[in-house]
The first five atom37 places (N, CA, C, CB, O) and aatype in JSON, in Angstrom:
{
  "aatype": [12, 14, 1, 16, 19, 9, 10, 3, 14, 10, 3, 6, 7, 3, 11, 16, 14, 3, 19, 11, 6, 2, 10, 1, 15, 9, 2, 11, 10, 12, 18, 1, 13, 18, 11, 11, 11, 1, 15, 2, 19, 13, 3, 3, 9, 10, 7, 9, 10, 11, 10, 15, 6, 6, 6, 18, 13, 16, 16, 9, 1, 4, 7, 9, 5, 1, 11, 16, 19, 13, 10, 11, 1, 3, 15, 10, 15, 19, 7, 16, 15, 7, 18, 11, 9, 9, 9, 10, 2, 10, 13, 5, 15, 2, 12, 3, 9, 5],
  "atom_mask": [
    [1, 1, 1, 1, 1],
    [1, 1, 1, 1, 1],
    [1, 1, 1, 1, 1],
    [1, 1, 1, 1, 1],
    [1, 1, 1, 1, 1],
    [1, 1, 1, 1, 1],
    [1, 1, 1, 1, 1],
    [1, 1, 1, 1, 1],
    [1, 1, 1, 1, 1],
    [1, 1, 1, 1, 1],
    [1, 1, 1, 1, 1],
    [1, 1, 1, 1, 1],
    [1, 1, 1, 0, 1],
    [1, 1, 1, 1, 1],
    [1, 1, 1, 1, 1],
    [1, 1, 1, 1, 1],
    [1, 1, 1, 1, 1],
    [1, 1, 1, 1, 1],
    [1, 1, 1, 1, 1],
    [1, 1, 1, 1, 1],
    [1, 1, 1, 1, 1],
    [1, 1, 1, 1, 1],
    [1, 1, 1, 1, 1],
    [1, 1, 1, 1, 1],
    [1, 1, 1, 1, 1],
    [1, 1, 1, 1, 1],
    [1, 1, 1, 1, 1],
    [1, 1, 1, 1, 1],
    [1, 1, 1, 1, 1],
    [1, 1, 1, 1, 1],
    [1, 1, 1, 1, 1],
    [1, 1, 1, 1, 1],
    [1, 1, 1, 1, 1],
    [1, 1, 1, 1, 1],
    [1, 1, 1, 1, 1],
    [1, 1, 1, 1, 1],
    [1, 1, 1, 1, 1],
    [1, 1, 1, 1, 1],
    [1, 1, 1, 1, 1],
    [1, 1, 1, 1, 1],
    [1, 1, 1, 1, 1],
    [1, 1, 1, 1, 1],
    [1, 1, 1, 1, 1],
    [1, 1, 1, 1, 1],
    [1, 1, 1, 1, 1],
    [1, 1, 1, 1, 1],
    [1, 1, 1, 0, 1],
    [1, 1, 1, 1, 1],
    [1, 1, 1, 1, 1],
    [1, 1, 1, 1, 1],
    [1, 1, 1, 1, 1],
    [1, 1, 1, 1, 1],
    [1, 1, 1, 1, 1],
    [1, 1, 1, 1, 1],
    [1, 1, 1, 1, 1],
    [1, 1, 1, 1, 1],
    [1, 1, 1, 1, 1],
    [1, 1, 1, 1, 1],
    [1, 1, 1, 1, 1],
    [1, 1, 1, 1, 1],
    [1, 1, 1, 1, 1],
    [1, 1, 1, 1, 1],
    [1, 1, 1, 0, 1],
    [1, 1, 1, 1, 1],
    [1, 1, 1, 1, 1],
    [1, 1, 1, 1, 1],
    [1, 1, 1, 1, 1],
    [1, 1, 1, 1, 1],
    [1, 1, 1, 1, 1],
    [1, 1, 1, 1, 1],
    [1, 1, 1, 1, 1],
    [1, 1, 1, 1, 1],
    [1, 1, 1, 1, 1],
    [1, 1, 1, 1, 1],
    [1, 1, 1, 1, 1],
    [1, 1, 1, 1, 1],
    [1, 1, 1, 1, 1],
    [1, 1, 1, 1, 1],
    [1, 1, 1, 0, 1],
    [1, 1, 1, 1, 1],
    [1, 1, 1, 1, 1],
    [1, 1, 1, 0, 1],
    [1, 1, 1, 1, 1],
    [1, 1, 1, 1, 1],
    [1, 1, 1, 1, 1],
    [1, 1, 1, 1, 1],
    [1, 1, 1, 1, 1],
    [1, 1, 1, 1, 1],
    [1, 1, 1, 1, 1],
    [1, 1, 1, 1, 1],
    [1, 1, 1, 1, 1],
    [1, 1, 1, 1, 1],
    [1, 1, 1, 1, 1],
    [1, 1, 1, 1, 1],
    [1, 1, 1, 1, 1],
    [1, 1, 1, 1, 1],
    [1, 1, 1, 1, 1],
    [1, 1, 1, 1, 1]
  ],
  "atom_positions": [
    [[96.3, -25.94, 163.49], [95.23, -26.51, 163.19], [95.6, -27.45, 162.03], [94.2, -25.53, 162.94], [96.2, -27.0, 161.05]],
    [[95.3, -28.65, 162.09], [95.8, -29.56, 161.08], [94.91, -29.55, 159.64], [95.79, -31.02, 161.75], [95.41, -29.84, 158.55]],
    [[93.67, -29.19, 159.82], [92.85, -28.9, 158.73], [91.69, -27.88, 159.19], [92.27, -30.25, 158.15], [91.48, -27.58, 160.36]],
    [[91.06, -27.46, 158.2], [90.08, -26.48, 158.45], [88.79, -27.29, 159.25], [89.65, -25.75, 156.96], [88.47, -28.42, 158.89]],
    [[88.28, -26.77, 160.08], [87.24, -27.3, 160.81], [86.27, -26.03, 161.28], [87.85, -28.17, 162.05], [86.61, -24.86, 161.41]],
    [[84.84, -26.66, 161.49], [83.87, -25.9, 162.11], [83.42, -26.57, 163.35], [82.77, -25.64, 161.21], [83.03, -27.73, 163.37]],
    [[83.5, -25.72, 164.51], [83.59, -26.3, 165.91], [82.2, -25.66, 166.44], [85.09, -25.82, 166.86], [81.86, -24.5, 166.19]],
    [[81.45, -26.57, 167.22], [80.29, -25.92, 167.93], [80.88, -25.74, 169.23], [78.89, -26.76, 167.98], [81.88, -26.38, 169.57]],
    [[80.19, -24.75, 170.12], [80.82, -24.69, 171.44], [80.48, -25.92, 172.44], [80.37, -23.37, 172.08], [79.53, -26.68, 172.24]],
    [[81.35, -26.03, 173.52], [81.05, -27.15, 174.25], [79.74, -26.81, 175.25], [82.38, -27.58, 175.04], [79.49, -25.64, 175.53]],
    [[79.08, -27.69, 175.67], [78.11, -27.48, 176.61], [78.57, -27.2, 177.98], [77.3, -28.54, 176.62], [79.46, -27.91, 178.45]],
    [[78.03, -26.17, 178.73], [78.47, -25.78, 180.02], [78.7, -27.03, 180.96], [77.44, -24.82, 180.62], [79.7, -27.06, 181.68]],
    [[77.83, -28.01, 180.97], [78.08, -29.22, 181.84], [79.38, -30.04, 181.45], [0.0, 0.0, 0.0], [79.93, -30.76, 182.28]],
    [[79.83, -29.91, 180.25], [81.04, -30.62, 179.71], [82.3, -29.89, 179.92], [80.9, -30.86, 178.28], [83.37, -30.42, 179.6]],
    [[82.23, -28.57, 180.49], [83.47, -27.75, 180.72], [83.87, -28.04, 182.27], [83.17, -26.06, 180.43], [83.58, -27.35, 183.25]],
    [[84.62, -29.23, 182.23], [85.24, -29.7, 183.54], [86.46, -28.8, 183.68], [85.67, -31.33, 183.56], [86.9, -28.07, 182.79]],
    [[86.96, -28.94, 184.96], [88.3, -28.22, 185.32], [89.49, -28.78, 184.42], [88.68, -28.46, 186.94], [90.45, -28.06, 184.17]],
    [[89.41, -29.91, 184.01], [90.53, -30.44, 183.27], [90.64, -29.87, 181.87], [90.43, -31.92, 183.21], [91.73, -29.59, 181.35]],
    [[89.4, -29.69, 181.23], [89.46, -28.99, 179.88], [89.63, -27.45, 180.06], [88.12, -29.28, 179.02], [90.23, -26.82, 179.19]],
    [[89.2, -26.92, 181.0], [89.6, -25.42, 181.2], [91.15, -25.24, 181.43], [88.81, -24.79, 182.51], [91.8, -24.37, 180.86]],
    [[91.69, -26.11, 182.28], [93.14, -26.22, 182.28], [93.82, -26.36, 180.93], [93.51, -27.34, 183.09], [94.76, -25.63, 180.61]],
    [[93.31, -27.34, 180.12], [93.92, -27.59, 179.09], [93.94, -26.32, 178.16], [93.37, -28.74, 178.56], [94.94, -25.95, 177.55]],
    [[92.74, -25.71, 178.12], [92.55, -24.42, 177.3], [93.6, -23.35, 177.6], [91.14, -23.79, 177.57], [94.19, -22.73, 176.72]],
    [[93.83, -23.17, 179.06], [94.87, -22.33, 179.35], [96.21, -22.65, 179.06], [94.82, -22.09, 180.51], [97.04, -21.76, 178.9]],
    [[96.53, -24.01, 178.96], [97.77, -24.64, 178.44], [97.95, -24.23, 176.94], [97.7, -26.26, 178.58], [98.93, -23.62, 176.52]],
    [[96.86, -24.63, 176.16], [96.99, -24.33, 174.7], [97.25, -22.83, 174.52], [95.69, -24.77, 173.9], [98.16, -22.46, 173.79]],
    [[96.48, -21.98, 175.16], [96.68, -20.54, 174.92], [98.1, -20.14, 175.22], [95.72, -19.7, 175.76], [98.7, -19.43, 174.41]],
    [[98.65, -20.54, 176.3], [100.05, -20.15, 176.71], [100.89, -20.69, 175.84], [100.46, -20.56, 178.04], [101.84, -19.97, 175.55]],
    [[100.85, -21.86, 175.27], [101.81, -22.37, 174.45], [101.72, -21.65, 172.99], [101.62, -23.92, 174.39], [102.74, -21.27, 172.41]],
    [[100.58, -21.51, 172.51], [100.4, -20.69, 171.22], [100.95, -19.25, 171.19], [98.92, -20.57, 170.91], [101.46, -18.79, 170.17]],
    [[100.84, -18.52, 172.42], [101.23, -17.38, 172.7], [102.79, -17.28, 172.57], [100.71, -17.07, 173.96], [103.33, -16.42, 171.87]],
    [[103.52, -18.29, 173.33], [104.87, -18.57, 173.42], [105.38, -18.6, 172.02], [105.13, -19.82, 174.18], [106.27, -17.83, 171.68]],
    [[104.81, -19.51, 171.16], [105.17, -19.58, 169.8], [105.23, -18.51, 168.82], [104.44, -20.35, 169.34], [106.1, -18.31, 167.97]],
    [[103.99, -17.73, 169.12], [103.83, -16.55, 168.52], [104.78, -15.33, 168.76], [102.63, -16.23, 168.82], [105.0, -14.45, 167.93]],
    [[105.29, -15.41, 169.99], [106.37, -14.46, 170.45], [107.63, -14.65, 170.09], [106.46, -14.39, 171.73], [108.39, -13.72, 169.84]],
    [[108.01, -16.14, 170.02], [109.23, -16.57, 169.65], [109.54, -16.81, 168.15], [109.43, -17.68, 170.34], [110.62, -17.19, 167.71]],
    [[108.32, -16.51, 167.38], [108.28, -16.78, 165.91], [108.65, -18.2, 165.66], [109.23, -15.85, 165.12], [109.47, -18.4, 164.76]],
    [[108.18, -19.16, 166.29], [108.44, -20.61, 166.28], [107.33, -21.38, 165.49], [108.52, -21.15, 167.77], [106.15, -21.19, 165.79]],
    [[107.65, -22.16, 164.55], [106.58, -22.83, 163.74], [106.59, -24.38, 164.24], [106.9, -22.67, 162.04], [107.67, -24.98, 164.13]],
    [[105.6, -25.01, 164.73], [105.9, -26.24, 165.09], [104.78, -27.08, 164.38], [105.98, -26.36, 166.63], [103.75, -26.47, 164.08]],
    [[104.85, -28.39, 164.08], [103.89, -29.42, 163.48], [102.99, -29.64, 164.51], [104.53, -30.77, 163.0], [103.34, -29.69, 165.69]],
    [[101.67, -29.8, 164.06], [100.65, -30.05, 164.95], [100.79, -31.31, 165.94], [99.48, -30.18, 164.15], [100.49, -31.19, 167.13]],
    [[101.2, -32.34, 165.49], [101.74, -33.69, 166.08], [102.57, -33.23, 167.32], [102.72, -34.61, 164.96], [102.37, -33.68, 168.45]],
    [[103.52, -32.32, 167.01], [104.62, -32.04, 168.01], [103.8, -31.31, 169.23], [105.92, -31.03, 167.32], [104.06, -31.58, 170.41]],
    [[102.8, -30.36, 168.85], [102.13, -29.35, 169.76], [101.31, -30.38, 170.74], [101.06, -28.17, 168.85], [101.36, -30.32, 171.96]],
    [[100.53, -31.35, 169.98], [99.84, -32.48, 170.72], [100.71, -33.06, 171.81], [99.43, -33.62, 169.75], [100.34, -33.13, 172.98]],
    [[101.87, -33.47, 171.39], [102.84, -34.21, 172.27], [103.28, -33.24, 173.4], [0.0, 0.0, 0.0], [103.32, -33.65, 174.56]],
    [[103.6, -32.0, 173.08], [103.88, -31.14, 174.32], [102.73, -30.99, 175.28], [104.3, -29.76, 173.91], [102.87, -31.07, 176.5]],
    [[101.68, -30.77, 174.71], [100.36, -30.6, 175.65], [99.98, -32.04, 176.29], [98.97, -30.0, 174.69], [99.26, -32.1, 177.29]],
    [[100.46, -33.14, 175.7], [99.9, -34.35, 176.16], [98.47, -34.67, 175.94], [100.1, -34.4, 177.44], [97.77, -35.28, 176.75]],
    [[98.07, -34.21, 174.72], [96.63, -34.41, 174.41], [96.59, -35.0, 173.07], [95.78, -33.07, 174.47], [97.46, -34.81, 172.21]],
    [[95.36, -35.87, 172.89], [94.95, -36.55, 171.87], [94.33, -35.47, 170.77], [93.97, -37.63, 172.4], [93.93, -34.39, 171.2]],
    [[94.27, -35.72, 169.57], [93.45, -34.67, 168.73], [92.16, -34.41, 169.03], [93.36, -35.0, 167.42], [91.73, -33.26, 168.91]],
    [[91.4, -35.38, 169.44], [90.08, -35.46, 170.1], [90.04, -34.49, 171.28], [89.78, -36.93, 170.58], [89.19, -33.6, 171.33]],
    [[90.99, -34.65, 172.24], [90.9, -33.93, 173.41], [91.17, -32.45, 173.04], [91.88, -34.49, 174.47], [90.46, -31.61, 173.58]],
    [[92.19, -32.03, 172.1], [92.37, -30.79, 171.46], [91.27, -30.15, 171.11], [93.08, -30.88, 170.42], [91.06, -29.02, 171.56]],
    [[90.42, -30.73, 170.3], [89.28, -30.0, 169.56], [88.28, -29.95, 170.59], [88.7, -30.74, 168.18], [87.54, -28.97, 170.49]],
    [[88.03, -30.77, 171.63], [87.18, -30.51, 172.6], [87.43, -29.32, 173.61], [87.06, -31.65, 173.22], [86.58, -28.56, 174.06]],
    [[88.75, -29.33, 173.88], [89.3, -28.1, 174.76], [89.12, -26.66, 173.91], [91.05, -28.36, 175.12], [88.87, -25.61, 174.5]],
    [[89.28, -26.77, 172.43], [89.12, -25.63, 171.7], [87.49, -25.14, 171.9], [89.56, -25.96, 170.15], [87.18, -23.97, 172.12]],
    [[86.65, -26.13, 171.79], [85.22, -25.96, 171.86], [85.08, -25.3, 173.11], [84.38, -27.27, 171.76], [84.23, -24.41, 173.12]],
    [[85.71, -25.5, 174.18], [85.31, -24.97, 175.54], [85.65, -23.48, 175.57], [86.07, -25.77, 176.74], [85.27, -22.8, 176.53]],
    [[86.29, -22.99, 174.67], [86.92, -21.42, 174.65], [86.03, -20.75, 173.52], [0.0, 0.0, 0.0], [86.43, -19.65, 173.12]],
    [[84.98, -21.23, 173.0], [84.28, -20.53, 172.13], [82.67, -20.34, 172.57], [84.47, -21.23, 170.83], [82.1, -21.12, 173.33]],
    [[82.13, -19.35, 172.06], [80.5, -19.1, 172.4], [79.47, -19.41, 171.37], [80.23, -17.6, 172.71], [78.27, -19.54, 171.63]],
    [[80.05, -19.53, 170.09], [79.28, -19.85, 168.98], [80.12, -20.78, 167.97], [78.8, -18.53, 168.32], [81.33, -21.0, 168.09]],
    [[79.3, -21.27, 166.99], [79.89, -21.93, 166.06], [80.93, -21.14, 165.35], [78.97, -22.43, 165.24], [80.69, -19.99, 164.99]],
    [[82.14, -21.75, 165.13], [83.28, -21.07, 164.55], [84.09, -21.73, 163.65], [84.07, -20.66, 165.47], [84.24, -22.94, 163.79]],
    [[84.67, -21.12, 162.71], [85.52, -21.9, 161.59], [86.68, -21.6, 161.98], [85.35, -21.55, 160.07], [86.96, -20.42, 162.21]],
    [[87.74, -22.75, 162.15], [88.99, -22.72, 162.48], [89.78, -23.03, 161.17], [89.23, -23.64, 163.61], [89.63, -24.13, 160.64]],
    [[90.6, -22.12, 160.65], [91.35, -22.36, 159.37], [92.4, -23.16, 159.65], [91.85, -21.15, 158.69], [92.88, -23.07, 160.79]],
    [[92.98, -24.13, 158.68], [94.03, -24.72, 158.76], [95.3, -23.74, 158.5], [93.91, -25.81, 157.9], [95.44, -23.0, 157.53]],
    [[96.13, -23.9, 159.54], [97.27, -22.86, 159.57], [98.31, -23.47, 160.55], [96.74, -21.29, 160.09], [98.01, -24.43, 161.26]],
    [[99.38, -22.97, 160.58], [100.5, -23.34, 161.5], [100.71, -22.61, 162.76], [101.68, -23.22, 160.82], [99.95, -21.68, 163.03]],
    [[101.54, -22.91, 163.48], [101.33, -22.24, 164.85], [101.9, -20.64, 164.87], [102.17, -23.19, 166.05], [101.71, -19.84, 165.79]],
    [[102.58, -20.41, 163.7], [103.1, -19.04, 163.47], [101.94, -18.15, 163.01], [104.27, -19.04, 162.4], [102.13, -16.93, 162.99]],
    [[100.81, -18.62, 162.65], [99.85, -17.84, 162.1], [98.79, -17.57, 163.11], [99.32, -18.44, 160.91], [97.74, -17.06, 162.73]],
    [[98.97, -17.87, 164.36], [98.13, -17.82, 165.48], [97.42, -16.47, 165.7], [98.91, -18.18, 166.65], [96.27, -16.38, 166.12]],
    [[98.27, -15.34, 165.36], [97.96, -13.99, 165.43], [97.36, -13.32, 164.15], [0.0, 0.0, 0.0], [97.04, -12.13, 164.18]],
    [[97.22, -14.07, 163.06], [96.85, -13.69, 161.94], [95.3, -13.73, 161.58], [97.6, -14.39, 161.12], [94.79, -14.85, 161.67]],
    [[94.61, -12.85, 161.27], [93.22, -13.01, 160.73], [92.93, -13.86, 159.62], [92.76, -11.83, 160.36], [93.85, -13.95, 158.81]],
    [[91.95, -14.46, 159.39], [91.72, -15.26, 158.16], [91.85, -14.32, 157.06], [0.0, 0.0, 0.0], [91.62, -13.12, 157.17]],
    [[92.27, -14.99, 155.84], [92.56, -14.02, 154.64], [92.31, -14.85, 153.44], [94.11, -13.39, 154.61], [92.11, -16.06, 153.6]],
    [[92.31, -14.4, 152.42], [92.18, -15.04, 150.96], [93.51, -14.37, 150.27], [90.55, -14.59, 150.07], [93.68, -13.15, 150.22]],
    [[94.36, -15.28, 149.79], [95.53, -14.65, 149.27], [95.21, -14.15, 147.81], [96.75, -15.65, 149.31], [95.96, -13.31, 147.33]],
    [[94.2, -14.59, 147.12], [93.71, -13.94, 145.78], [93.39, -12.41, 146.09], [92.29, -14.75, 145.16], [93.9, -11.49, 145.45]],
    [[92.47, -12.22, 147.16], [92.18, -10.78, 147.33], [93.5, -9.96, 147.66], [91.1, -10.58, 148.49], [93.82, -8.91, 147.08]],
    [[94.13, -10.49, 148.51], [95.4, -9.66, 148.93], [96.22, -9.27, 147.68], [96.39, -10.53, 149.96], [96.73, -8.15, 147.58]],
    [[96.32, -10.16, 146.78], [97.18, -9.91, 145.49], [96.55, -8.85, 144.73], [97.35, -11.19, 144.55], [97.19, -7.87, 144.36]],
    [[95.12, -9.04, 144.44], [94.31, -8.23, 143.68], [94.46, -6.68, 144.23], [92.82, -8.81, 143.75], [94.83, -5.77, 143.49]],
    [[94.18, -6.51, 145.44], [94.3, -5.42, 146.12], [95.82, -4.66, 146.46], [93.64, -5.78, 147.23], [95.97, -3.46, 146.67]],
    [[96.74, -5.57, 146.44], [97.98, -5.26, 146.76], [97.94, -4.54, 148.22], [98.58, -4.42, 145.63], [98.35, -3.39, 148.35]],
    [[97.5, -5.16, 149.11], [97.27, -4.64, 150.45], [96.88, -5.71, 151.45], [96.22, -3.6, 150.42], [96.57, -6.86, 151.14]],
    [[96.94, -5.2, 152.74], [96.29, -6.17, 153.82], [95.08, -5.87, 154.15], [96.95, -6.25, 155.07], [94.77, -4.68, 154.1]],
    [[94.13, -6.81, 154.53], [93.02, -6.36, 154.84], [92.41, -7.18, 156.08], [92.25, -6.35, 153.65], [92.81, -8.34, 156.2]],
    [[91.43, -6.65, 157.05], [90.67, -7.43, 157.93], [89.27, -7.42, 157.58], [90.85, -7.0, 159.26], [88.52, -6.48, 157.83]],
    [[88.88, -8.65, 156.9], [87.43, -8.77, 156.47], [86.66, -9.31, 157.55], [87.24, -9.66, 155.24], [87.2, -10.18, 158.24]],
    [[85.5, -8.95, 157.82], [84.71, -9.42, 158.89], [83.19, -9.74, 158.18], [84.7, -8.24, 160.17], [82.26, -10.17, 158.86]]
  ]
}
């Protein structure tokens, strides 16, 4: 994600087969990057997927059920829960805060 954003879910009527296929492609690509420990720049990811930034965000909205915060992070952090580095340093541990 190039920046932190808050996204609303996509309306059911807007969930076209193309958007659903794009969502599958994004999920497969991110999983592949995560497994291979590869970090890619957001613009490169858009190029691989052949999507514009607007299409990417529309596709992500297709996969959520409620308003969701997406944190700015690189492709290697796809499997990492949200965190605050200050809290991690204070407690000298890892946490999953919900």
